[in-house]
ROBA-530287 format. One line per 3 residues: number of its first residue (from 1); their letters; for each residue z, y, x of N, C-alpha, C, O, CB. Coordinates in nm, 3 decimals. Glycine has a CB too. Example, Ala and Ser with C-alpha at 12.3 -4.5 7.8 and 13.67 -1.06 7.14 Angstrom:
1> as> 0.780 -0.569 1.319 0.780 -0.450 1.230 0.780 -0.330 1.320 0.846 -0.332 1.424 0.905 -0.447 1.131; 0.708 -0.225 1.285 0.714 -0.106 1.367 0.787 0.003 1.290 0.804 0.114 1.341 0.572 -0.060 1.408
This chain:
1> mst> 1.763 -3.075 0.420 1.855 -2.990 0.487 1.985 -3.069 0.534 2.019 -3.158 0.456 1.891 -2.873 0.393; 2.057 -3.054 0.638 2.163 -3.128 0.669 2.285 -3.109 0.568 2.311 -2.997 0.522 2.197 -3.096 0.807; 2.361 -3.226 0.534 2.477 -3.197 0.452 2.600 -3.145 0.534 2.706 -3.125 0.475 2.515 -3.322 0.375
4> nlr> 2.588 -3.121 0.672 2.699 -3.064 0.757 2.680 -2.925 0.780 2.722 -2.869 0.881 2.712 -3.131 0.890; 2.607 -2.860 0.676 2.592 -2.712 0.698 2.670 -2.640 0.571 2.674 -2.691 0.459 2.423 -2.667 0.706; 2.721 -2.535 0.601 2.768 -2.446 0.488 2.752 -2.303 0.511 2.740 -2.257 0.625 2.910 -2.468 0.459
7> whg> 2.750 -2.226 0.396 2.700 -2.071 0.410 2.827 -2.007 0.446 2.933 -2.045 0.395 2.629 -1.997 0.265; 2.822 -1.913 0.530 2.916 -1.845 0.586 2.912 -1.693 0.525 2.834 -1.615 0.580 2.897 -1.857 0.736; 2.979 -1.651 0.432 2.975 -1.521 0.372 3.021 -1.404 0.457 3.111 -1.416 0.540 3.054 -1.524 0.255
10> shl> 2.965 -1.304 0.438 3.009 -1.170 0.520 3.126 -1.115 0.441 3.142 -1.141 0.321 2.882 -1.046 0.532; 3.210 -1.035 0.516 3.313 -0.965 0.464 3.278 -0.824 0.401 3.361 -0.757 0.339 3.406 -0.954 0.567; 3.149 -0.787 0.423 3.085 -0.681 0.359 2.993 -0.725 0.243 2.906 -0.812 0.245 3.010 -0.604 0.459
13> sle> 3.034 -0.640 0.137 2.946 -0.670 0.004 2.815 -0.593 0.008 2.790 -0.507 0.093 3.025 -0.625 -0.134; 2.732 -0.629 -0.088 2.600 -0.560 -0.095 2.626 -0.420 -0.121 2.557 -0.336 -0.062 2.507 -0.617 -0.204; 2.722 -0.382 -0.204 2.745 -0.234 -0.236 2.789 -0.164 -0.105 2.742 -0.054 -0.077 2.860 -0.213 -0.354
16> drc> 2.877 -0.225 -0.023 2.896 -0.164 0.093 2.783 -0.128 0.185 2.781 -0.020 0.244 2.976 -0.236 0.154; 2.690 -0.218 0.197 2.557 -0.208 0.271 2.481 -0.100 0.208 2.427 -0.018 0.282 2.472 -0.342 0.269; 2.467 -0.087 0.058 2.387 0.008 0.000 2.458 0.152 0.023 2.387 0.251 0.037 2.364 -0.030 -0.153
19> rlm> 2.588 0.161 0.025 2.649 0.297 0.062 2.610 0.326 0.209 2.562 0.436 0.233 2.815 0.298 0.045; 2.627 0.237 0.308 2.586 0.253 0.441 2.451 0.307 0.451 2.436 0.417 0.504 2.596 0.130 0.512; 2.337 0.236 0.400 2.207 0.249 0.402 2.152 0.369 0.319 2.044 0.422 0.347 2.154 0.128 0.361
22> rqr> 2.240 0.414 0.203 2.212 0.504 0.115 2.076 0.476 0.037 1.997 0.563 0.001 2.215 0.626 0.184; 2.065 0.345 0.018 1.948 0.288 -0.070 1.974 0.159 -0.128 2.064 0.086 -0.087 1.819 0.274 0.007; 1.892 0.128 -0.226 1.882 -0.004 -0.284 1.806 -0.105 -0.210 1.689 -0.067 -0.204 1.828 0.006 -0.409
25> plt> 1.823 -0.218 -0.151 1.730 -0.319 -0.098 1.620 -0.347 -0.192 1.630 -0.343 -0.314 1.801 -0.447 -0.068; 1.519 -0.373 -0.129 1.394 -0.403 -0.212 1.291 -0.478 -0.122 1.290 -0.442 -0.004 1.327 -0.265 -0.270; 1.210 -0.570 -0.158 1.101 -0.634 -0.095 0.983 -0.585 -0.172 0.970 -0.607 -0.293 1.113 -0.789 -0.093
28> vwf> 0.894 -0.515 -0.095 0.746 -0.474 -0.144 0.660 -0.571 -0.101 0.651 -0.582 0.021 0.691 -0.337 -0.091; 0.596 -0.641 -0.169 0.511 -0.765 -0.124 0.368 -0.713 -0.150 0.327 -0.698 -0.265 0.545 -0.913 -0.213; 0.290 -0.686 -0.037 0.156 -0.657 -0.063 0.056 -0.774 -0.056 0.059 -0.854 0.037 0.117 -0.557 0.028
31> tgl> -0.034 -0.784 -0.157 -0.118 -0.897 -0.161 -0.267 -0.842 -0.185 -0.290 -0.729 -0.230 -0.067 -1.000 -0.276; -0.359 -0.928 -0.152 -0.497 -0.880 -0.163 -0.593 -0.945 -0.049 -0.542 -1.008 0.044 -0.496 -0.720 -0.151; -0.719 -0.930 -0.058 -0.822 -0.998 0.020 -0.788 -0.931 0.174 -0.721 -0.829 0.193 -0.991 -0.964 -0.045
34> sga> -0.847 -1.012 0.271 -0.857 -0.948 0.409 -0.951 -0.822 0.402 -1.054 -0.814 0.334 -0.917 -1.056 0.519; -0.896 -0.719 0.486 -0.985 -0.599 0.475 -0.954 -0.505 0.362 -1.012 -0.396 0.359 -1.125 -0.644 0.460; -0.873 -0.536 0.275 -0.839 -0.469 0.147 -0.758 -0.335 0.185 -0.765 -0.232 0.118 -0.747 -0.572 0.048
37> gks> -0.679 -0.349 0.307 -0.595 -0.227 0.343 -0.459 -0.256 0.325 -0.376 -0.164 0.330 -0.628 -0.104 0.262; -0.423 -0.378 0.305 -0.276 -0.410 0.287 -0.184 -0.364 0.409 -0.082 -0.300 0.382 -0.260 -0.568 0.268; -0.214 -0.391 0.532 -0.136 -0.360 0.631 -0.139 -0.196 0.668 -0.039 -0.138 0.710 -0.176 -0.449 0.742
40> tla> -0.264 -0.131 0.648 -0.255 0.003 0.657 -0.163 0.079 0.572 -0.095 0.172 0.613 -0.369 0.047 0.641; -0.164 0.029 0.437 -0.068 0.084 0.329 0.072 0.042 0.349 0.158 0.123 0.316 -0.108 0.040 0.187; 0.113 -0.077 0.401 0.237 -0.132 0.433 0.307 -0.029 0.548 0.421 0.018 0.542 0.212 -0.289 0.486
43> fal> 0.224 -0.012 0.634 0.283 0.085 0.757 0.294 0.236 0.704 0.381 0.313 0.743 0.173 0.085 0.900; 0.208 0.264 0.624 0.204 0.410 0.561 0.337 0.432 0.470 0.401 0.537 0.469 0.059 0.430 0.461; 0.370 0.314 0.391 0.482 0.320 0.321 0.601 0.327 0.398 0.692 0.404 0.373 0.486 0.220 0.240
46> err> 0.600 0.234 0.506 0.719 0.235 0.601 0.759 0.378 0.652 0.872 0.428 0.651 0.685 0.144 0.727; 0.647 0.429 0.695 0.664 0.567 0.749 0.717 0.669 0.635 0.804 0.751 0.661 0.522 0.619 0.810; 0.667 0.660 0.524 0.736 0.745 0.406 0.875 0.731 0.383 0.960 0.819 0.377 0.679 0.715 0.276
49> lva> 0.889 0.585 0.368 1.044 0.552 0.344 1.138 0.606 0.465 1.239 0.670 0.439 1.064 0.381 0.332; 1.107 0.584 0.571 1.182 0.630 0.685 1.193 0.777 0.705 1.296 0.828 0.751 1.125 0.576 0.800; 1.082 0.851 0.669 1.081 0.997 0.675 1.175 1.039 0.564 1.242 1.141 0.580 0.934 1.060 0.657
52> dgg> 1.183 0.969 0.455 1.272 1.010 0.331 1.418 0.968 0.369 1.507 0.986 0.285 1.223 0.930 0.184; 1.445 0.920 0.477 1.585 0.890 0.509 1.631 0.735 0.491 1.744 0.694 0.519 1.671 0.980 0.419; 1.515 0.648 0.437 1.540 0.510 0.413 1.543 0.428 0.534 1.524 0.479 0.645 1.444 0.459 0.325
55> aaf> 1.565 0.312 0.519 1.560 0.203 0.641 1.464 0.093 0.581 1.486 0.030 0.478 1.726 0.131 0.686; 1.354 0.081 0.664 1.249 -0.016 0.603 1.191 -0.083 0.734 1.211 -0.037 0.847 1.122 0.066 0.507; 1.118 -0.198 0.708 1.059 -0.283 0.814 0.947 -0.356 0.755 0.958 -0.411 0.645 1.160 -0.380 0.875
58> vld> 0.822 -0.360 0.837 0.704 -0.414 0.785 0.713 -0.566 0.850 0.733 -0.583 0.970 0.565 -0.321 0.830; 0.699 -0.661 0.766 0.660 -0.805 0.803 0.506 -0.816 0.771 0.460 -0.837 0.659 0.750 -0.920 0.715; 0.442 -0.800 0.875 0.296 -0.807 0.866 0.239 -0.947 0.884 0.294 -1.014 0.971 0.235 -0.718 0.969
61> gdn> 0.142 -1.002 0.820 0.088 -1.127 0.806 0.043 -1.171 0.962 0.078 -1.277 1.013 -0.034 -1.122 0.695; -0.032 -1.083 1.020 -0.075 -1.107 1.160 0.037 -1.113 1.258 0.044 -1.198 1.346 -0.169 -1.002 1.205; 0.134 -1.009 1.238 0.247 -1.010 1.340 0.338 -1.133 1.336 0.392 -1.177 1.437 0.336 -0.887 1.319
64> vrh> 0.350 -1.183 1.220 0.455 -1.281 1.219 0.405 -1.420 1.267 0.479 -1.516 1.288 0.514 -1.290 1.081; 0.264 -1.419 1.282 0.201 -1.558 1.329 0.208 -1.540 1.476 0.166 -1.636 1.541 0.036 -1.590 1.275; 0.254 -1.435 1.545 0.270 -1.421 1.694 0.401 -1.504 1.740 0.406 -1.555 1.852 0.283 -1.260 1.736
67> glc> 0.508 -1.514 1.647 0.617 -1.573 1.668 0.681 -1.662 1.577 0.694 -1.782 1.602 0.687 -1.492 1.695; 0.723 -1.607 1.467 0.799 -1.681 1.360 0.714 -1.795 1.294 0.765 -1.897 1.248 0.845 -1.580 1.249; 0.587 -1.768 1.292 0.506 -1.870 1.231 0.374 -1.904 1.320 0.265 -1.941 1.277 0.465 -1.821 1.086
70> sdl> 0.411 -1.884 1.443 0.307 -1.936 1.565 0.262 -2.068 1.552 0.151 -2.096 1.597 0.369 -1.933 1.709; 0.339 -2.165 1.490 0.318 -2.307 1.490 0.232 -2.347 1.369 0.198 -2.465 1.356 0.453 -2.380 1.489; 0.198 -2.258 1.286 0.128 -2.279 1.160 -0.032 -2.259 1.157 -0.080 -2.161 1.214 0.190 -2.186 1.062
73> nfs> -0.105 -2.340 1.099 -0.238 -2.314 1.096 -0.268 -2.241 0.952 -0.179 -2.183 0.890 -0.318 -2.450 1.122; -0.397 -2.250 0.908 -0.441 -2.187 0.788 -0.458 -2.285 0.659 -0.511 -2.243 0.557 -0.573 -2.118 0.821; -0.414 -2.411 0.668 -0.419 -2.491 0.565 -0.343 -2.433 0.448 -0.259 -2.345 0.465 -0.373 -2.619 0.603
76> aea> -0.374 -2.483 0.329 -0.305 -2.438 0.220 -0.150 -2.475 0.232 -0.064 -2.400 0.186 -0.370 -2.497 0.097; -0.121 -2.586 0.291 0.018 -2.626 0.306 0.097 -2.531 0.397 0.207 -2.481 0.371 0.024 -2.768 0.362; 0.015 -2.512 0.520 0.081 -2.407 0.613 0.079 -2.277 0.554 0.180 -2.212 0.580 0.014 -2.396 0.749
79> rse> -0.007 -2.221 0.483 0.005 -2.088 0.436 0.118 -2.076 0.328 0.173 -1.967 0.308 -0.130 -2.044 0.381; 0.152 -2.191 0.256 0.265 -2.179 0.166 0.389 -2.189 0.254 0.486 -2.126 0.213 0.262 -2.290 0.052; 0.404 -2.252 0.360 0.509 -2.232 0.448 0.525 -2.111 0.524 0.638 -2.067 0.550 0.508 -2.323 0.530
82> nir> 0.419 -2.054 0.561 0.409 -1.905 0.597 0.482 -1.819 0.512 0.579 -1.756 0.552 0.272 -1.857 0.597; 0.434 -1.812 0.382 0.499 -1.736 0.285 0.646 -1.771 0.252 0.728 -1.687 0.215 0.421 -1.744 0.168; 0.670 -1.882 0.265 0.814 -1.926 0.254 0.907 -1.859 0.362 1.010 -1.800 0.331 0.822 -2.084 0.268
85> rva> 0.863 -1.874 0.492 0.945 -1.821 0.609 0.948 -1.662 0.592 1.054 -1.603 0.611 0.877 -1.868 0.761; 0.842 -1.595 0.559 0.848 -1.457 0.551 0.931 -1.410 0.436 0.995 -1.305 0.446 0.717 -1.404 0.543; 0.932 -1.489 0.318 1.008 -1.446 0.201 1.163 -1.477 0.250 1.248 -1.395 0.215 0.959 -1.532 0.056
88> eva> 1.198 -1.570 0.316 1.333 -1.606 0.368 1.390 -1.481 0.452 1.503 -1.435 0.435 1.323 -1.743 0.462; 1.298 -1.436 0.542 1.343 -1.328 0.621 1.348 -1.192 0.549 1.435 -1.110 0.580 1.257 -1.319 0.737; 1.262 -1.167 0.458 1.263 -1.050 0.391 1.414 -1.055 0.286 1.486 -0.957 0.266 1.109 -1.039 0.306
91> klf> 1.434 -1.180 0.236 1.566 -1.173 0.174 1.679 -1.140 0.258 1.773 -1.075 0.215 1.595 -1.292 0.113; 1.673 -1.187 0.388 1.780 -1.159 0.482 1.789 -1.005 0.501 1.895 -0.943 0.492 1.754 -1.233 0.618; 1.665 -0.947 0.529 1.667 -0.800 0.551 1.715 -0.727 0.422 1.769 -0.617 0.428 1.523 -0.748 0.593
94> nda> 1.693 -0.792 0.307 1.736 -0.723 0.168 1.903 -0.732 0.189 1.976 -0.633 0.179 1.671 -0.820 0.010; 1.945 -0.848 0.215 2.094 -0.869 0.213 2.160 -0.776 0.322 2.280 -0.753 0.311 2.131 -1.026 0.241; 2.096 -0.727 0.417 2.129 -0.633 0.514 2.125 -0.491 0.464 2.183 -0.403 0.528 2.042 -0.649 0.627
97> glv> 2.066 -0.466 0.362 2.035 -0.342 0.295 1.912 -0.261 0.317 1.894 -0.146 0.277 2.132 -0.263 0.320; 1.820 -0.343 0.393 1.693 -0.283 0.418 1.587 -0.301 0.313 1.601 -0.381 0.220 1.644 -0.332 0.540; 1.485 -0.227 0.328 1.362 -0.237 0.243 1.274 -0.323 0.327 1.234 -0.285 0.437 1.292 -0.091 0.205
100> sic> 1.244 -0.438 0.274 1.135 -0.531 0.341 0.992 -0.496 0.295 0.974 -0.481 0.174 1.162 -0.686 0.304; 0.901 -0.485 0.369 0.769 -0.445 0.339 0.680 -0.563 0.381 0.657 -0.574 0.501 0.732 -0.310 0.410; 0.628 -0.651 0.295 0.557 -0.782 0.354 0.407 -0.759 0.314 0.373 -0.728 0.200 0.620 -0.937 0.284
103> sli> 0.326 -0.775 0.413 0.174 -0.774 0.384 0.111 -0.907 0.419 0.093 -0.941 0.536 0.099 -0.659 0.466; 0.082 -0.973 0.325 0.013 -1.104 0.355 -0.084 -1.133 0.240 -0.062 -1.096 0.125 0.119 -1.226 0.371; -0.194 -1.202 0.277 -0.308 -1.222 0.164 -0.248 -1.288 0.052 -0.276 -1.256 -0.063 -0.436 -1.311 0.211
106> spl> -0.157 -1.392 0.085 -0.090 -1.470 -0.026 -0.179 -1.500 -0.154 -0.152 -1.457 -0.266 0.036 -1.390 -0.073; -0.292 -1.581 -0.122 -0.382 -1.586 -0.228 -0.354 -1.669 -0.346 -0.431 -1.663 -0.442 -0.495 -1.625 -0.180; -0.244 -1.749 -0.349 -0.208 -1.839 -0.472 -0.081 -1.779 -0.541 0.020 -1.732 -0.487 -0.176 -2.000 -0.424
109> lrd> -0.109 -1.791 -0.668 -0.001 -1.736 -0.762 0.122 -1.821 -0.743 0.230 -1.766 -0.762 -0.046 -1.738 -0.918; 0.119 -1.943 -0.711 0.236 -2.043 -0.699 0.309 -2.000 -0.578 0.431 -2.011 -0.586 0.188 -2.201 -0.684; 0.256 -1.949 -0.458 0.307 -1.905 -0.346 0.371 -1.770 -0.362 0.479 -1.747 -0.307 0.210 -1.907 -0.250
112> rel> 0.309 -1.679 -0.434 0.370 -1.554 -0.461 0.496 -1.563 -0.551 0.597 -1.496 -0.530 0.270 -1.466 -0.523; 0.483 -1.647 -0.646 0.601 -1.690 -0.737 0.718 -1.761 -0.655 0.835 -1.752 -0.692 0.548 -1.795 -0.853; 0.683 -1.823 -0.554 0.780 -1.884 -0.453 0.844 -1.770 -0.395 0.967 -1.772 -0.394 0.712 -1.975 -0.339
115> arn> 0.777 -1.659 -0.340 0.839 -1.558 -0.292 0.928 -1.478 -0.367 1.035 -1.435 -0.323 0.761 -1.492 -0.246; 0.882 -1.458 -0.485 0.969 -1.395 -0.572 1.097 -1.458 -0.611 1.204 -1.398 -0.624 0.904 -1.369 -0.681; 1.077 -1.593 -0.629 1.205 -1.669 -0.657 1.312 -1.680 -0.538 1.433 -1.694 -0.553 1.165 -1.814 -0.698
118> iig> 1.248 -1.670 -0.425 1.344 -1.678 -0.297 1.410 -1.534 -0.285 1.529 -1.522 -0.259 1.256 -1.717 -0.147; 1.332 -1.434 -0.305 1.392 -1.311 -0.269 1.473 -1.247 -0.402 1.563 -1.165 -0.389 1.273 -1.212 -0.211; 1.427 -1.297 -0.530 1.493 -1.259 -0.651 1.400 -1.161 -0.712 1.345 -1.074 -0.644 1.637 -1.202 -0.630
121> agr> 1.382 -1.176 -0.835 1.294 -1.090 -0.923 1.337 -0.942 -0.927 1.250 -0.855 -0.931 1.295 -1.144 -1.067; 1.456 -0.913 -0.926 1.496 -0.781 -0.923 1.474 -0.706 -0.789 1.483 -0.583 -0.785 1.633 -0.779 -0.960; 1.448 -0.775 -0.684 1.434 -0.717 -0.560 1.298 -0.718 -0.515 1.271 -0.673 -0.404 1.515 -0.778 -0.468
124> yle> 1.197 -0.770 -0.598 1.059 -0.813 -0.562 0.965 -0.725 -0.627 0.960 -0.732 -0.750 1.029 -0.959 -0.601; 0.884 -0.639 -0.565 0.788 -0.546 -0.609 0.656 -0.580 -0.569 0.620 -0.550 -0.455 0.818 -0.418 -0.565; 0.574 -0.644 -0.651 0.433 -0.694 -0.599 0.326 -0.569 -0.600 0.307 -0.503 -0.702 0.374 -0.823 -0.702
127> vyv> 0.273 -0.549 -0.503 0.159 -0.469 -0.497 0.023 -0.537 -0.481 0.000 -0.607 -0.382 0.178 -0.380 -0.392; -0.059 -0.519 -0.570 -0.193 -0.580 -0.552 -0.308 -0.464 -0.507 -0.353 -0.374 -0.578 -0.235 -0.655 -0.697; -0.338 -0.492 -0.381 -0.447 -0.425 -0.337 -0.569 -0.469 -0.364 -0.617 -0.556 -0.292 -0.444 -0.412 -0.222
130> stp> -0.638 -0.420 -0.470 -0.753 -0.479 -0.558 -0.892 -0.451 -0.510 -0.992 -0.470 -0.580 -0.745 -0.425 -0.702; -0.895 -0.405 -0.390 -1.015 -0.355 -0.323 -1.124 -0.476 -0.329 -1.096 -0.587 -0.284 -0.979 -0.308 -0.165; -1.251 -0.446 -0.389 -1.338 -0.565 -0.429 -1.390 -0.617 -0.292 -1.410 -0.546 -0.193 -1.467 -0.522 -0.534
133> iae> -1.406 -0.735 -0.298 -1.455 -0.824 -0.181 -1.577 -0.761 -0.116 -1.591 -0.775 0.006 -1.495 -0.974 -0.231; -1.659 -0.697 -0.180 -1.793 -0.640 -0.124 -1.753 -0.542 -0.041 -1.816 -0.527 0.064 -1.895 -0.583 -0.227; -1.654 -0.465 -0.068 -1.603 -0.336 0.015 -1.535 -0.399 0.146 -1.563 -0.355 0.258 -1.483 -0.235 -0.079
136> cer> -1.440 -0.508 0.126 -1.375 -0.579 0.236 -1.463 -0.635 0.329 -1.444 -0.630 0.450 -1.293 -0.681 0.190; -1.576 -0.697 0.267 -1.663 -0.761 0.361 -1.747 -0.653 0.432 -1.784 -0.676 0.547 -1.753 -0.867 0.291; -1.777 -0.542 0.374 -1.861 -0.439 0.450 -1.771 -0.376 0.563 -1.822 -0.331 0.666 -1.918 -0.320 0.348
139> rdv> -1.647 -0.375 0.541 -1.562 -0.324 0.642 -1.552 -0.417 0.763 -1.568 -0.387 0.881 -1.428 -0.299 0.584; -1.520 -0.546 0.708 -1.510 -0.661 0.806 -1.428 -0.626 0.932 -1.472 -0.656 1.044 -1.653 -0.706 0.851; -1.321 -0.568 0.918 -1.249 -0.505 1.034 -1.224 -0.602 1.154 -1.215 -0.565 1.271 -1.112 -0.449 0.985
142> kgl> -1.213 -0.739 1.108 -1.168 -0.828 1.236 -1.305 -0.918 1.252 -1.305 -1.003 1.341 -1.010 -0.936 1.206; -1.402 -0.904 1.184 -1.516 -0.997 1.204 -1.501 -1.113 1.132 -1.582 -1.202 1.158 -1.538 -1.034 1.340; -1.406 -1.139 1.038 -1.353 -1.271 1.007 -1.469 -1.318 0.873 -1.501 -1.437 0.863 -1.167 -1.260 0.958
145> yak> -1.517 -1.226 0.788 -1.622 -1.256 0.696 -1.743 -1.298 0.747 -1.806 -1.382 0.683 -1.648 -1.155 0.622; -1.790 -1.252 0.859 -1.902 -1.294 0.927 -1.891 -1.424 0.980 -1.983 -1.505 0.968 -1.932 -1.209 1.024; -1.779 -1.455 1.043 -1.756 -1.600 1.107 -1.744 -1.689 0.985 -1.798 -1.800 0.990 -1.613 -1.614 1.208
148> ara> -1.679 -1.653 0.876 -1.670 -1.754 0.758 -1.810 -1.783 0.706 -1.843 -1.900 0.685 -1.578 -1.697 0.636; -1.903 -1.671 0.681 -2.025 -1.701 0.622 -2.112 -1.773 0.716 -2.213 -1.825 0.667 -2.087 -1.582 0.573; -2.090 -1.785 0.848 -2.166 -1.853 0.948 -2.113 -1.993 0.956 -2.176 -2.077 1.021 -2.158 -1.781 1.082
151> gal> -1.996 -2.026 0.890 -1.947 -2.170 0.889 -1.860 -2.193 1.012 -1.818 -2.304 1.046 -2.069 -2.275 0.890; -1.831 -2.061 1.087 -1.738 -2.077 1.219 -1.596 -2.072 1.179 -1.512 -2.098 1.265 -1.761 -1.959 1.330; -1.556 -2.039 1.046 -1.421 -2.012 1.016 -1.399 -2.096 0.867 -1.463 -2.066 0.767 -1.394 -1.838 1.011
154> kdf> -1.317 -2.184 0.871 -1.306 -2.249 0.756 -1.174 -2.203 0.675 -1.080 -2.150 0.735 -1.309 -2.395 0.788; -1.172 -2.224 0.543 -1.053 -2.212 0.455 -1.036 -2.053 0.441 -0.922 -2.008 0.425 -0.913 -2.289 0.520; -1.131 -1.979 0.446 -1.126 -1.829 0.461 -1.124 -1.771 0.311 -1.215 -1.795 0.230 -1.260 -1.769 0.552
157> tgv> -1.015 -1.695 0.283 -0.998 -1.643 0.136 -1.118 -1.564 0.100 -1.155 -1.476 0.178 -0.866 -1.549 0.117; -1.186 -1.586 -0.015 -1.279 -1.508 -0.056 -1.415 -1.555 -0.025 -1.513 -1.497 -0.071 -1.255 -1.390 -0.008; -1.426 -1.658 0.052 -1.546 -1.730 0.093 -1.548 -1.863 0.054 -1.623 -1.904 -0.035 -1.565 -1.726 0.231
160> dms> -1.453 -1.947 0.127 -1.458 -2.067 0.082 -1.313 -2.118 0.033 -1.294 -2.238 0.015 -1.518 -2.147 0.184; -1.222 -2.032 0.015 -1.099 -2.056 -0.043 -1.073 -1.933 -0.144 -1.086 -1.817 -0.103 -0.987 -2.071 0.071; -1.037 -1.961 -0.277 -1.026 -1.864 -0.371 -0.888 -1.783 -0.370 -0.781 -1.820 -0.321 -1.050 -1.927 -0.496
163> yev> -0.914 -1.672 -0.433 -0.801 -1.561 -0.440 -0.756 -1.559 -0.585 -0.840 -1.532 -0.671 -0.855 -1.406 -0.394; -0.630 -1.586 -0.620 -0.589 -1.568 -0.750 -0.533 -1.444 -0.778 -0.424 -1.413 -0.730 -0.506 -1.661 -0.785; -0.602 -1.360 -0.861 -0.563 -1.231 -0.889 -0.426 -1.232 -0.967 -0.408 -1.299 -1.068 -0.675 -1.162 -0.966
166> ppr> -0.319 -1.140 -0.901 -0.191 -1.127 -0.992 -0.223 -1.083 -1.137 -0.288 -0.981 -1.162 -0.087 -1.018 -0.929; -0.172 -1.168 -1.231 -0.191 -1.121 -1.369 -0.118 -0.991 -1.419 -0.165 -0.919 -1.508 -0.148 -1.228 -1.455; 0.006 -0.965 -1.349 0.081 -0.856 -1.401 0.154 -0.790 -1.274 0.277 -0.796 -1.268 0.185 -0.906 -1.516
169> pdc> 0.082 -0.731 -1.176 0.124 -0.668 -1.063 0.226 -0.560 -1.095 0.207 -0.495 -1.198 0.009 -0.617 -0.993; 0.334 -0.532 -1.017 0.409 -0.427 -1.039 0.336 -0.291 -1.012 0.368 -0.189 -1.072 0.525 -0.443 -0.961; 0.247 -0.294 -0.929 0.171 -0.174 -0.875 0.032 -0.221 -0.829 0.023 -0.325 -0.763 0.250 -0.104 -0.751
172> qvd> -0.077 -0.150 -0.861 -0.207 -0.194 -0.819 -0.274 -0.078 -0.761 -0.262 0.029 -0.821 -0.287 -0.254 -0.930; -0.341 -0.084 -0.656 -0.425 0.022 -0.606 -0.540 -0.021 -0.524 -0.533 -0.127 -0.461 -0.348 0.112 -0.529; -0.656 0.060 -0.520 -0.780 0.021 -0.465 -0.830 0.110 -0.369 -0.873 0.219 -0.408 -0.874 0.003 -0.563
175> tsc> -0.834 0.078 -0.228 -0.871 0.157 -0.129 -1.006 0.184 -0.124 -1.043 0.262 -0.036 -0.833 0.112 -0.020; -1.098 0.129 -0.208 -1.248 0.170 -0.220 -1.273 0.283 -0.294 -1.382 0.338 -0.280 -1.330 0.070 -0.279; -1.184 0.330 -0.377 -1.177 0.451 -0.470 -1.074 0.552 -0.459 -1.076 0.660 -0.520 -1.167 0.410 -0.596
178> msi> -0.976 0.509 -0.371 -0.863 0.599 -0.355 -0.833 0.610 -0.215 -0.845 0.508 -0.147 -0.743 0.555 -0.429; -0.791 0.733 -0.153 -0.754 0.752 -0.026 -0.631 0.671 0.016 -0.556 0.629 -0.072 -0.736 0.888 -0.008; -0.607 0.648 0.134 -0.485 0.590 0.184 -0.356 0.664 0.136 -0.259 0.607 0.086 -0.490 0.588 0.335
181> dac> -0.367 0.791 0.155 -0.255 0.877 0.109 -0.229 0.879 -0.037 -0.115 0.894 -0.081 -0.277 1.012 0.151; -0.342 0.863 -0.119 -0.332 0.854 -0.256 -0.274 0.723 -0.304 -0.196 0.719 -0.399 -0.459 0.877 -0.312; -0.311 0.619 -0.241 -0.260 0.487 -0.260 -0.105 0.486 -0.230 -0.022 0.445 -0.311 -0.338 0.386 -0.169
184> adv> -0.074 0.536 -0.105 0.052 0.529 -0.051 0.149 0.623 -0.133 0.270 0.602 -0.128 0.044 0.566 0.097; 0.098 0.724 -0.207 0.184 0.793 -0.300 0.219 0.718 -0.435 0.327 0.733 -0.494 0.119 0.922 -0.330; 0.124 0.643 -0.476 0.142 0.565 -0.602 0.252 0.454 -0.565 0.339 0.429 -0.648 -0.006 0.496 -0.656
187> ifk> 0.248 0.390 -0.447 0.331 0.276 -0.402 0.472 0.348 -0.387 0.569 0.301 -0.446 0.273 0.202 -0.257; 0.483 0.459 -0.309 0.611 0.517 -0.280 0.683 0.545 -0.409 0.801 0.514 -0.424 0.596 0.642 -0.197; 0.610 0.606 -0.506 0.679 0.632 -0.633 0.728 0.514 -0.699 0.841 0.517 -0.747 0.594 0.702 -0.724
190> avl> 0.654 0.404 -0.707 0.686 0.276 -0.761 0.817 0.235 -0.697 0.910 0.197 -0.768 0.572 0.171 -0.737; 0.828 0.240 -0.571 0.944 0.202 -0.491 1.059 0.273 -0.542 1.155 0.211 -0.588 0.927 0.231 -0.345; 1.053 0.420 -0.537 1.163 0.500 -0.574 1.206 0.456 -0.724 1.324 0.437 -0.754 1.122 0.657 -0.563
193> erq> 1.116 0.445 -0.801 1.138 0.415 -0.952 1.216 0.272 -0.962 1.311 0.262 -1.040 0.984 0.408 -1.037; 1.178 0.176 -0.891 1.245 0.063 -0.894 1.399 0.068 -0.833 1.492 0.002 -0.880 1.159 -0.029 -0.825; 1.409 0.157 -0.721 1.537 0.173 -0.668 1.616 0.259 -0.755 1.725 0.292 -0.709 1.532 0.226 -0.535
196> grl> 1.585 0.303 -0.876 1.659 0.405 -0.959 1.664 0.544 -0.900 1.754 0.622 -0.928 1.800 0.360 -0.982; 1.569 0.571 -0.820 1.574 0.712 -0.759 1.494 0.808 -0.834 1.511 0.928 -0.809 1.524 0.715 -0.616; 1.401 0.769 -0.931 1.317 0.841 -1.025 1.325 0.783 -1.162 1.349 0.664 -1.184 1.175 0.841 -0.979
199> da> 1.305 0.870 -1.249 1.295 0.817 -1.383 1.162 0.731 -1.413 1.052 0.776 -1.378 1.303 0.936 -1.479; 1.172 0.616 -1.473 1.062 0.516 -1.485 0.963 0.587 -1.574 0.857 0.531 -1.605 1.111 0.372 -1.547
């Protein structure tokens, strides 16, 4: 980082923004295998929060690779950088008073810890979508498991790249045995509890 830079602070405090948005900022970080249901749940949560009068935005793993992270491949190093960039954007959204909803496989514990450290532990709510790989592969919504099994796709999580299960997620759901609505209910309640809008 250049030494010729300095941070320019806003004249608005976080409390000012919280009053304006009528909510506490938070980042909801969805992690799990491809096909687990992360993006579906992320957008379902966004819809519920907005219907409840909140302000939220989804940073989806596929979507950010169309622009913000379009220069990155899927190597371990590039995946870490992808997560770092998304976490930095989520933090800025939180500073603006928004709820950031991030949906990324983020298979490594160290990368999720990096995201937590960037965003701040108090604003980071980790949701583990624990749908088993057999179900994710049965769905194979993007045809990626088939390509990975055929050797046409390298470094694919769950096939030739490991997924490190979160040891203590803030919330855990499984779309193989729960409906999307039921999962979204659990996550929505966890968000409200973290924001102090429900008794924990």
